[in-house]
C-alpha positions in Angstrom: 16.8 -18.9 -10.7 18.0 -15.3 -11.1 19.4 -14.7 -7.6 21.9 -17.7 -7.7 23.3 -16.1 -10.9 24.1 -13.0 -8.9 26.1 -15.0 -6.4 28.9 -15.6 -8.8 31.3 -13.0 -10.2 30.7 -14.4 -13.7 27.0 -14.0 -13.3 27.5 -10.5 -12.0 29.8 -9.6 -14.9 27.4 -11.1 -17.3 24.6 -9.1 -15.8 26.7 -5.9 -15.8 27.7 -6.4 -19.4 24.1 -7.0 -20.5 22.9 -4.1 -18.4 25.6 -1.8 -19.8 24.7 -2.9 -23.4 21.0 -3.5 -23.3 19.9 -0.7 -21.1 21.3 2.1 -23.3 20.2 0.3 -26.4 16.8 -0.3 -24.9 16.5 3.3 -23.8 17.7 4.5 -27.2 15.2 2.2 -28.9 12.4 3.3 -26.6 13.2 6.9 -27.2 13.4 6.3 -31.0 10.1 4.3 -30.8 8.5 7.0 -28.7 9.8 9.7 -31.1 8.5 7.8 -34.1 5.2 7.1 -32.4 5.0 10.8 -31.5 5.9 11.9 -35.0 3.4 9.4 -36.4 0.7 10.7 -34.1 1.7 14.3 -34.8 1.7 13.5 -38.5 -1.7 11.9 -38.1 -3.0 14.9 -36.3 -1.3 17.2 -38.7 -2.7 15.4 -41.7 -6.1 15.3 -40.2 -5.9 18.9 -39.3 -4.7 19.8 -42.8 -7.5 17.7 -44.3 -10.1 19.3 -42.1 -8.6 22.7 -42.9 -8.8 21.7 -46.6 -12.4 20.9 -46.1 -12.8 24.2 -44.4 -11.0 26.0 -47.2 -13.1 24.3 -49.9 -16.3 25.0 -48.1 -15.3 28.6 -47.4 -14.0 29.0 -50.9 -17.3 27.8 -52.3 -19.1 30.2 -50.0 -16.9 33.1 -51.1 -17.6 32.1 -54.7 -21.4 32.1 -54.0 -21.1 35.4 -52.1 -19.4 36.9 -55.1 -22.0 35.4 -57.4 -24.7 36.7 -55.1 -23.3 40.2 -55.3 -23.3 39.9 -59.1 -26.8 38.6 -59.0 -28.0 41.3 -56.7 -26.4 43.9 -58.9 -28.0 42.3 -61.9 -31.4 42.3 -60.2 -31.0 45.9 -59.2 -30.1 46.7 -62.7 -33.1 44.8 -63.9 -35.4 46.8 -61.6 -33.9 50.1 -62.8 -34.2 48.9 -66.4 -37.8 47.9 -65.9 -38.6 51.2 -64.2 -36.9 53.2 -67.0 -38.8 51.2 -69.7 -42.1 51.8 -68.0 -41.3 55.5 -67.5 -40.3 55.7 -71.2 -43.6 54.1 -72.2 -45.7 56.4 -70.0 -45.9 54.8 -66.6 -48.5 52.6 -64.9 -52.2 53.4 -65.1 -55.3 51.5 -63.8 -58.4 51.9 -65.9 -61.3 51.2 -63.6 -63.8 51.4 -66.4 -62.2 48.4 -68.1 -62.5 45.2 -66.3 -60.9 41.8 -67.1 -61.4 38.4 -65.6 -58.6 36.4 -64.1 -58.3 32.8 -62.9 -55.9 33.4 -60.1 -53.8 30.4 -58.9 -52.0 30.4 -55.6 -48.4 29.6 -56.4 -48.0 27.7 -53.1 -51.3 25.8 -52.8 -52.2 25.8 -56.5 -55.7 26.7 -55.6 -57.5 28.9 -58.1 -59.9 31.8 -57.7 -61.9 33.8 -60.2 -61.2 37.5 -60.1 -62.3 40.6 -62.0 -59.8 43.4 -61.9 -59.3 46.7 -63.6 -57.0 46.7 -66.6 -53.4 47.8 -65.9 -51.9 50.0 -68.6 -48.4 51.1 -69.3 -48.8 54.3 -71.1 -51.5 53.8 -73.6 -51.1 50.0 -73.9 -52.8 47.4 -71.8 -50.4 44.7 -70.6 -52.9 42.1 -71.8 -53.0 38.4 -70.8 -50.1 37.0 -72.8 -49.7 33.3 -71.8 -48.0 31.6 -74.7 -44.3 31.3 -74.2 -43.5 32.3 -77.8 -45.7 35.4 -77.7 -44.1 38.7 -76.8 -45.1 40.5 -73.6 -44.9 44.2 -73.1 -42.0 45.6 -71.1 -40.8 42.3 -69.5 -39.5 40.8 -72.8 -37.7 44.1 -73.6 -36.0 44.0 -70.2 -35.1 40.3 -70.6 -33.7 41.0 -74.0 -31.4 43.6 -72.4 -30.3 41.9 -69.2 -31.5 38.3 -69.3 -33.2 37.0 -66.1 -36.9 37.2 -65.6 -39.2 40.2 -65.1 -42.8 40.4 -63.9 -45.4 43.0 -63.3 -47.8 42.4 -60.4 -51.3 43.9 -59.8 -52.7 44.1 -56.3 -55.7 41.9 -56.0 -57.3 42.9 -52.7 -56.8 44.8 -49.5 -54.9 41.9 -48.0 -52.2 42.5 -50.6 -52.2 39.4 -52.8 -50.1 40.1 -55.8 -51.2 38.7 -59.2 -48.8 38.2 -62.1 -50.4 40.0 -65.0 -47.3 40.3 -67.2 -44.3 38.0 -67.0 -41.7 36.1 -68.9 -41.4 33.5 -66.1 -42.2 30.1 -67.7 -43.9 27.2 -66.0 -43.0 23.6 -66.5 -45.4 23.4 -69.4 -43.6 26.2 -71.2 -46.3 28.8 -70.8 -45.9 32.1 -69.1 -46.9 32.1 -65.5 -49.5 34.9 -65.6 -52.6 34.4 -63.4 -50.5 33.0 -60.5 -50.4 35.1 -57.4 -48.3 35.6 -54.3 -50.6 35.3 -51.3 -50.2 37.9 -48.5 -49.9 34.9 -46.1 -48.0 31.8 -46.8 -49.6 28.3 -46.2 -48.2 28.2 -42.7 -50.2 31.4 -41.8 -47.2 33.6 -41.6 -47.0 36.9 -43.6 -45.2 36.5 -46.9 -42.1 38.6 -46.6 -42.3 39.8 -50.2 -45.8 41.1 -49.9 -45.2 42.5 -46.4 -42.3 44.5 -47.7 -44.2 45.7 -50.7 -47.2 46.8 -48.6 -44.8 48.7 -46.4 -43.6 50.6 -49.5 -40.2 48.9 -49.4 -38.2 47.1 -52.0 -37.6 43.4 -51.2 -34.3 41.9 -52.0 -33.6 38.3 -51.5 -34.4 34.7 -52.2 -38.0 34.1 -53.2 -40.1 31.2 -54.4 -41.3 32.2 -57.9 -44.0 29.9 -59.2 -42.2 26.6 -58.7 -38.6 27.6 -58.2 -36.3 29.7 -56.1 -35.0 33.0 -57.5 -32.7 35.8 -56.4 -35.2 38.5 -56.7 -36.0 42.2 -56.1 -39.6 43.4 -55.8 -40.3 47.1 -56.0 -43.7 48.5 -55.1 -45.8 50.3 -57.7 -47.8 53.2 -56.2 -50.5 55.4 -57.6 -50.6 59.2 -57.3 -52.0 58.8 -53.7 -49.1 56.6 -52.7 -51.2 53.5 -52.5 -49.5 50.3 -53.5 -51.3 49.0 -56.6 -48.8 46.5 -57.7 -45.1 45.6 -58.0 -42.3 45.3 -60.4 -40.1 42.2 -60.2 -36.8 41.2 -61.6 -35.1 37.9 -60.7 -32.7 35.2 -61.6 -33.3 31.6 -60.8 -30.7 30.0 -58.5 -30.6 26.9 -60.6 -29.6 29.0 -63.6 -26.2 29.9 -62.0 -24.5 27.3 -64.0 -20.9 28.4 -63.2 -21.5 28.0 -59.5 -23.2 24.6 -59.9 -20.5 23.4 -62.2 -17.7 24.6 -59.8 -19.3 22.9 -56.8 -20.0 19.6 -58.7 -16.4 19.5 -60.0 -14.9 19.9 -56.6 -12.9 16.7 -55.8 -11.7 15.9 -52.3 -9.3 12.9 -52.2 -10.6 9.8 -53.9 -14.1 9.6 -52.5 -14.8 13.2 -51.6 -17.3 15.5 -53.3 -19.5 18.5 -52.7 -23.2 18.8 -52.5 -25.7 21.5 -51.6 -28.7 21.2 -49.3 -31.3 23.7 -48.2 -32.6 24.2 -44.7 -35.5 21.8 -45.3 -33.2 18.9 -46.1 -33.7 19.0 -49.9 -30.7 18.1 -52.1 -30.5 21.0 -54.4 -27.7 19.4 -56.5 -25.0 16.9 -56.0 -22.6 14.6 -57.9 -25.3 11.9 -57.8 -28.1 13.5 -59.9 -30.5 11.0 -58.6 -30.6 12.9 -55.3 -31.3 16.3 -56.9 -34.4 18.0 -55.6 -35.1 15.1 -53.3 -35.9 15.5 -49.6 -33.2 13.8 -47.6 -34.3 15.1 -44.2 -35.0 11.7 -42.7 -32.1 9.8 -44.2 -30.2 7.8 -41.5 -26.5 6.9 -41.2 -25.1 3.4 -40.3 -25.9 4.0 -36.6 -29.5 5.0 -37.3 -29.0 8.7 -36.8 -30.5 11.4 -39.1 -27.2 12.8 -40.2 -28.7 15.2 -42.7 -30.6 16.9 -39.9 -27.5 17.1 -37.8 -25.5 18.6 -40.7 -28.2 21.2 -41.4 -28.7 22.1 -37.7 -24.9 22.3 -37.1 -24.3 24.4 -40.1 -27.1 26.8 -39.4 -26.1 27.2 -35.7 -22.5 27.9 -36.5 -21.6 31.6 -36.4 -21.1 33.3 -39.7 -17.6 32.9 -41.1 -17.0 29.5 -39.5 -17.6 26.0 -40.8 -19.2 23.1 -39.1 -17.5 19.7 -39.0 -19.5 16.5 -38.6 -18.5 12.9 -38.6 -20.9 10.0 -39.3 -20.6 6.3 -40.3 -22.0 5.5 -43.7 -22.2 2.3 -45.8 -20.5 2.6 -49.2 -21.5 0.9 -52.4 -19.7 -2.3 -51.3 -21.6 -2.4 -48.0 -18.6 -1.5 -45.9 -19.2 1.0 -43.1 -16.7 3.8 -43.3 -16.4 7.0 -41.3 -17.3 10.1 -43.3 -16.3 13.6 -42.5 -18.3 16.5 -43.8 -17.4 20.2 -43.6 -20.3 22.6 -44.2 -21.2 26.3 -44.1 -24.5 27.9 -44.4 -25.2 30.7 -46.8 -28.3 32.3 -45.6 -29.2 34.6 -48.6 -29.7 31.5 -50.7 -30.6 29.1 -47.9 -27.8 26.9 -49.1 -25.9 24.5 -46.9 -22.6 23.9 -48.8 -21.2 20.5 -47.9 -17.8 19.0 -48.7 -17.6 15.3 -47.7 -14.9 12.6 -47.7 -14.0 9.3 -46.1 -11.9 9.9 -43.0 -9.5 7.1 -43.7 -8.2 9.0 -46.7 -7.0 11.8 -44.4 -5.1 9.3 -42.2 -3.3 7.5 -45.1 -0.1 9.5 -44.3 -0.4 8.7 -40.6 -1.1 5.1 -41.4 2.0 4.9 -43.6 4.0 6.6 -40.9 2.7 4.1 -38.3 3.6 1.2 -40.6 7.1 2.7 -41.0 7.3 3.1 -37.3 6.3 -0.5 -36.8 9.0 -1.6 -39.2 11.5 0.6 -37.4 10.5 -0.9 -34.1 11.2 -4.4 -35.4 14.5 -3.3 -36.8 15.4 -1.7 -33.5 14.4 -4.8 -31.6 16.5 -7.0 -33.9 19.5 -4.6 -33.4 19.0 -4.6 -29.6 18.7 -8.4 -29.6 21.9 -8.6 -31.7 23.7 -6.2 -29.3 22.5 -8.3 -26.4 23.8 -11.5 -28.0 27.2 -9.9 -28.8 27.3 -8.4 -25.3 26.6 -11.9 -23.8 29.4 -13.4 -26.0 31.9 -10.6 -25.2 31.0 -10.8 -21.5 31.4 -14.6 -21.4 34.8 -14.3 -23.0 35.9 -11.5 -20.7 34.4 -13.0 -17.6 36.2 -16.3 -18.2 39.6 -14.4 -18.2 38.5 -12.8 -14.9 36.7 -15.6 -13.1 39.2 -18.4 -13.8 42.1 -16.7 -11.8 39.5 -15.7 -9.2 38.5 -19.3 -8.9 42.1 -20.3 -8.4 42.4 -17.5 -5.8 39.3 -18.9 -4.0 40.8 -22.4 -4.0 44.0 -21.0 -2.5 42.1 -19.1 0.1 40.2 -22.2 1.0 43.4 -24.1 1.4 44.9 -21.4 3.5 41.7 -21.4 5.6 42.2 -25.2 6.0 45.8 -24.6 7.2 47.5 -25.8 3.9 50.1 -23.2 3.2 52.3 -24.8 0.6 50.5 -23.8 -2.7 50.9 -20.4 -4.5 49.1 -18.8 -7.4 52.1 -17.3 -9.2 49.8 -15.2 -11.5 51.8 -13.2 -14.0 49.4 -10.3 -14.7 49.7 -6.5 -14.3 46.0 -5.8 -13.5 44.0 -6.0 -10.3 43.7 -9.8 -10.5 47.5 -10.0 -10.7 47.9 -7.8 -7.7 45.3 -9.9 -5.9 47.3 -13.1 -6.7 50.5 -11.5 -5.5 48.8 -10.4 -2.3 47.4 -13.9 -1.6 50.9 -15.4 -2.2 52.4 -12.9 0.2 49.7 -13.7 2.7 50.4 -17.4 2.4 54.2 -16.7 2.8 53.5 -14.6 6.0 51.2 -17.3 7.4 53.7 -20.0 6.7 56.5 -18.0 8.4 54.2 -17.5 11.4 53.3 -21.2 11.4 57.0 -22.1 11.4 57.5 -19.9 14.5 54.4 -21.4 16.2 55.7 -24.9 15.5 59.1 -24.1 17.1 57.3 -22.6 20.1 55.2 -25.7 20.4 58.5 -27.7 20.6 59.6 -25.4 23.5 62.0 -23.2 21.4 61.3 -19.7 22.7 64.5 -18.4 21.1 62.7 -17.9 17.8 61.8 -14.3 16.9 58.6 -13.9 14.9 58.4 -10.9 12.6 55.2 -9.0 11.8 54.6 -8.2 8.2 53.4 -4.7 9.0 51.9 -2.6 11.8 48.5 -3.9 10.7 49.5 -7.6 10.8 47.3 -8.6 13.7 48.4 -12.2 13.7 52.1 -11.4 13.5 51.9 -8.8 16.2 49.9 -11.2 18.4 52.5 -13.9 17.8 55.3 -11.5 18.7 53.4 -10.5 21.8 52.7 -14.1 22.7 56.4 -15.2 22.4 57.4 -12.2 24.6 54.7 -13.1 27.2 55.7 -16.8 27.1 59.3 -15.9 27.8 58.3 -13.8 30.7 55.9 -16.4 31.9 58.5 -19.2 31.8 61.0 -17.0 33.6 58.4 -16.2 36.3 57.4 -19.9 36.6 61.1 -20.9 37.0 61.6 -18.3 39.7 58.3 -19.3 41.3 59.3 -23.0 41.3 62.6 -22.2 42.8 60.9 -20.1 45.5 58.4 -22.9 46.2 61.3 -25.4 46.5 63.2 -23.2 48.9 60.1 -22.3 50.9 59.2 -26.0 51.2 62.6 -26.7 52.7 62.2 -23.9 55.1 58.7 -25.1 56.1 60.0 -28.6 56.5 62.8 -27.3 58.8 60.4 -25.1 60.8 58.0 -28.0 61.1 60.9 -30.2 62.5 61.8 -27.5 65.0 58.1 -27.2 66.0 57.9 -31.0 66.4 61.0 -31.0 68.7 59.6 -28.1 70.7 56.3 -29.9 71.1 58.2 -33.1 72.3 60.2 -31.1 74.8 57.1 -29.4 76.0 55.4 -32.8 76.5 58.4 -34.0 78.6 58.3 -30.9 80.7 54.5 -31.3 81.2 55.1 -34.9 82.3 57.6 -33.7 84.9 55.2 -31.0 86.1 52.5 -33.7 86.4 54.7 -35.8 88.5 55.6 -32.9 90.7 51.9 -32.0 91.1 51.1 -35.6 92.1 53.8 -35.5 94.7 52.5 -32.2 96.0 49.0 -33.6 96.2 50.3 -36.5 98.2 52.2 -34.1 100.4 49.2 -32.0 101.0 47.2 -35.1 102.0 50.0 -36.1 104.4 49.9 -32.6 105.9 46.3 -32.9 106.6 46.6 -36.3 108.1 49.7 -35.6 110.0 49.2 -32.3 111.7 51.8 -33.2 114.1 54.3 -33.1 111.3 53.0 -29.8 110.0 56.2 -27.9 110.5 58.3 -30.3 108.7 55.8 -30.8 106.0 55.3 -27.0 105.8 58.9 -26.6 105.1 58.8 -29.4 102.6 55.7 -27.9 101.1 57.4 -24.5 100.9 60.3 -26.0 99.2 58.0 -28.0 96.9 56.1 -24.8 96.3 59.3 -22.9 95.4 60.3 -25.8 93.2 56.9 -25.9 91.6 57.0 -22.1 91.0 60.4 -22.5 89.4 59.0 -25.3 87.2 56.0 -23.2 86.4 58.2 -20.3 85.3 60.1 -22.8 83.2 56.8 -24.0 81.7 55.8 -20.4 81.0 59.0 -19.8 79.3 58.6 -23.0 77.2 55.1 -22.0 76.3 56.3 -18.6 75.2 58.9 -20.3 73.0 56.1 -22.5 71.6 54.0 -19.4 70.8 57.0 -17.8 69.1 57.7 -20.9 67.1 54.0 -21.2 66.1 54.0 -17.6 64.9 57.1 -18.3 62.8 55.5 -21.3 61.4 52.3 -19.3 60.6 54.4 -16.7 58.8 56.1 -19.5 56.8 52.7 -20.9 56.0 51.5 -17.5 54.8 54.6 -17.3 52.6 53.7 -20.7 51.2 50.1 -19.6 50.6 51.3 -16.4 48.8 53.7 -18.5 46.7 50.8 -20.9 45.9 48.6 -17.9 44.9 51.2 -16.4 42.7 51.9 -19.8 41.1 48.2 -20.2 40.5 48.0 -16.8 38.8 51.1 -17.6 36.7 49.6 -20.9 35.7 46.3 -19.2 34.9 48.1 -16.6 32.7 50.1 -19.4 31.1 46.8 -21.2 30.3 45.3 -18.1 28.8 48.4 -17.5 26.6 48.4 -21.2 25.6 44.7 -20.9 24.7 45.5 -17.9 22.5 48.3 -19.9 20.8 45.6 -22.4 19.8 46.7 -25.9 18.9 50.4 -24.9 19.2 49.9 -24.2 23.0 48.1 -27.4 23.9 51.3 -28.9 25.5 51.9 -25.9 27.6 48.3 -25.9 28.7 48.7 -29.3 30.3 51.8 -28.0 32.2 50.0 -24.9 33.3 47.0 -27.0 34.6 49.4 -29.2 36.6 51.2 -26.2 38.1 47.8 -24.7 38.9 46.7 -28.0 40.6 49.9 -28.2 42.6 49.6 -24.6 43.7 46.0 -25.3 44.8 47.1 -28.3 46.8 49.9 -26.3 48.4 47.6 -23.5 49.3 45.1 -26.0 50.8 47.9 -27.7 52.9 49.2 -24.4 54.0 45.7 -23.3 55.0 45.1 -26.5 57.0 48.5 -26.1 58.8 47.8 -22.5 59.6 44.4 -23.5 61.1 46.1 -26.2 63.3 48.8 -23.7 64.4 46.1 -21.2 65.2 44.3 -23.8 67.4 47.5 -24.8 69.1 48.3 -21.2 69.9 44.9 -20.8 71.4 45.3 -23.9 73.6 48.9 -22.8 74.6 47.5 -19.4 75.6 44.9 -21.2 77.8 47.7 -23.4 79.3 49.7 -20.3 79.9 46.8 -18.9 81.8 46.5 -22.0 83.8 50.3 -22.0 84.5 50.0 -18.4 85.7 47.3 -19.4 88.0 49.4 -22.4 89.2 52.3 -20.1 89.8 50.1 -17.7 91.8 48.9 -20.7 93.9 52.4 -21.9 94.5 53.3 -18.4 95.7 50.3 -18.5 98.0 51.4 -21.9 99.3 54.8 -20.6 99.9 53.5 -17.6 101.8 51.1 -19.8 103.8 53.7 -22.4 104.5 55.8 -19.6 105.8 53.1 -18.9 108.2 52.4 -22.5 108.9 53.7 -22.3 112.3 51.4 -19.4 113.1 48.4 -21.0 111.4 48.7 -24.6 112.4 45.0 -24.6 113.1 44.4 -23.8 109.5 46.7 -26.5 108.1 43.9 -28.9 107.3 41.8 -26.4 105.4 44.9 -25.1 103.6 45.9 -28.6 102.7 42.5 -29.3 101.3 42.6 -26.1 99.3 46.0 -27.0 98.0 44.8 -30.4 97.0 41.9 -28.9 95.0 44.3 -26.5 93.3 46.6 -29.3 92.5 43.7 -31.3 91.0 42.9 -28.3 88.7 46.5 -27.9 87.8 46.6 -31.6 86.9 43.5 -31.2 84.7 45.1 -28.1 83.0 48.3 -30.0 82.5 46.4 -32.8 80.9 44.8 -30.4 78.4 48.2 -28.8 77.7 49.6 -32.2 77.1 46.8 -33.0 74.6 47.4 -29.7 72.8 51.1 -30.4 72.7 50.5 -33.8 71.2 48.3 -32.2 68.5 51.0 -29.6 67.7 53.5 -32.4 67.3 51.1 -34.2 64.9 50.4 -31.0 62.9 54.1 -30.3 62.7 54.7 -33.7 61.3 51.9 -33.2 58.7 53.3 -29.8 57.8 56.7 -31.4 57.3 55.2 -34.1 55.1 53.2 -31.5 53.0 56.4 -29.4 52.7 58.2 -32.4 51.5 55.5 -33.1 48.9 55.5 -29.4 47.8 59.2 -29.5 47.4 58.8 -32.7 45.2 56.1 -31.0 43.0 58.3 -27.9 42.7 61.1 -30.0 41.4 58.7 -31.6 38.9 57.6 -28.1 37.8 61.2 -27.1 37.4 61.9 -30.1 35.2 58.8 -29.3 33.1 59.7 -25.6 32.7 63.2 -26.7 31.8 61.9 -28.0 28.4 61.3 -24.4 27.3 64.5 -22.8 25.9 65.0 -19.1 26.4 67.5 -16.8 24.7 69.2 -16.4 28.1 69.9 -20.1 28.4 
């Protein structure tokens, strides 16, 4: 259905208008849509990037806060150790009294297993540290240090060679509110590995770091206590529990990310140290699964711990919210090794893409608006194109109708379009074309009526039809003149041929009469020869008569020879005339052929002349045929006449011989009989030859009559041709 639309100018204009309107509008809309889509995607990416960077900043900010707090705690712990050492030095230093023993029920702080021990008393100065267990009872040294700095302080006594450290004086309280004396740090942890605190102490080094104290994690410092021999006999401890860093805890819990985001802290074992949901605090979340059944807590911890220091780890996982809807969560986390904390900041991912979603919705609305605008532009373009195309195609339709009429030969209508644009020029050009064709048709009609006095005029040098018409008229004029001249020549030649044929017929008649006389003479000579043979006695007289007859016959033969030469000359003249007739017929045939070609070029206007040309051509053909037949007859007559001339020559020679022999008759009487017989045979041959000559002569006479008849017919046809050509009027008439 689309291609027929392109076959009309109106359809093409409509297509052009729609293309010129819709293509730029569509391209602009597409570019705008692409730009908006690109901007939306860029905004989505930017918002997501900013959100993730926000998570990173929050996590890193929390880490920096913890690092700062850690430095403060380490400084506080260091100050606690120095204060403890200064207090002990002030009181007189450590002293083991081997003579005084005391029993201890030592409890492993990890396994809670107890063991009974008996150890020397540990003094500070002159005072035994004692076994103060009640929380409200003062302990030596440690309470003084706590009063000055806060935190917790402990004095350890080495239990055995392995290095187990027993708390003999402390202000660290257990869950029951009592002081945690009697608990010890084993040299080896439950997993069989050396305890890092004990190992450092036994090596004579101070341990700084996170340590499990009784039942909680502390930021601690353990300093070895040595005797005079440098042997480690115990340790001095100062520490601050991590859970007591209220400012850090409060800051982390108060961190808000979007609407659903929050912060929480895990340790490397998957325990929730604290979070917004207090129900999870101190609970092991290591095996908790996300909506896809993956242990996302393990993935978070492994990712954070494997990320290089100073960088954050980003993890996404699906999780069901309180309403049971699965939503994608994003968590940014960093690992702080000194505290074994995994700082996590989590939020729903869709909160990061709200801006992008809003931009996409705006882009979708813009797309619909652009589509409506493009559709409106297309409708307006169709309307404008239809109105404009109607003003263009209607005159073009009239022009097509005029062109169809001109093609059908109807040249009377005109467009008469009064416009100054290309359509107006097209209408004027078609009107001028119709005027020119009508003028040429008028000239062609006059030519068809035989009026060759008309002078057609070409519109321009490029007017092929006008130039062809001018050339055709000129050629027709020349052709008519040539045909007139040829007809006159044919008529004149026909008269000459008729006259020559009459002369040839008369000559043939005279020749026949002469031959008849010769035949009579030869008959008489034959009889005479017979008499000579029979009447030898009369040989002399007969010889004289024979010589006279021979002389007479010789004269007759010479006359016959002369007559034959005249016949040959006349036949040659007739042959020349026949050739002239044949040439005239050939030229007439060529002229008739040219006239037929020109008449065919003239089309329907030259049909009448075509008939004339065909008649002339047929007449020329018949004339050529008759001339050819006459020429063949004359050629055969000449051949027979030449044969007769040969026979006449032979006869003349025989007569000369007869005359010579007759002259010698008297001397050769004895040979008269033989000579007479020879003469009789010769005369018989001459008689036969004369019979042939007579037959040829009769044929020549008949051919001459036929030639005369054909010439008369040719003259009659030439007159008819002259009358037919006379219907064409020339400017010279």
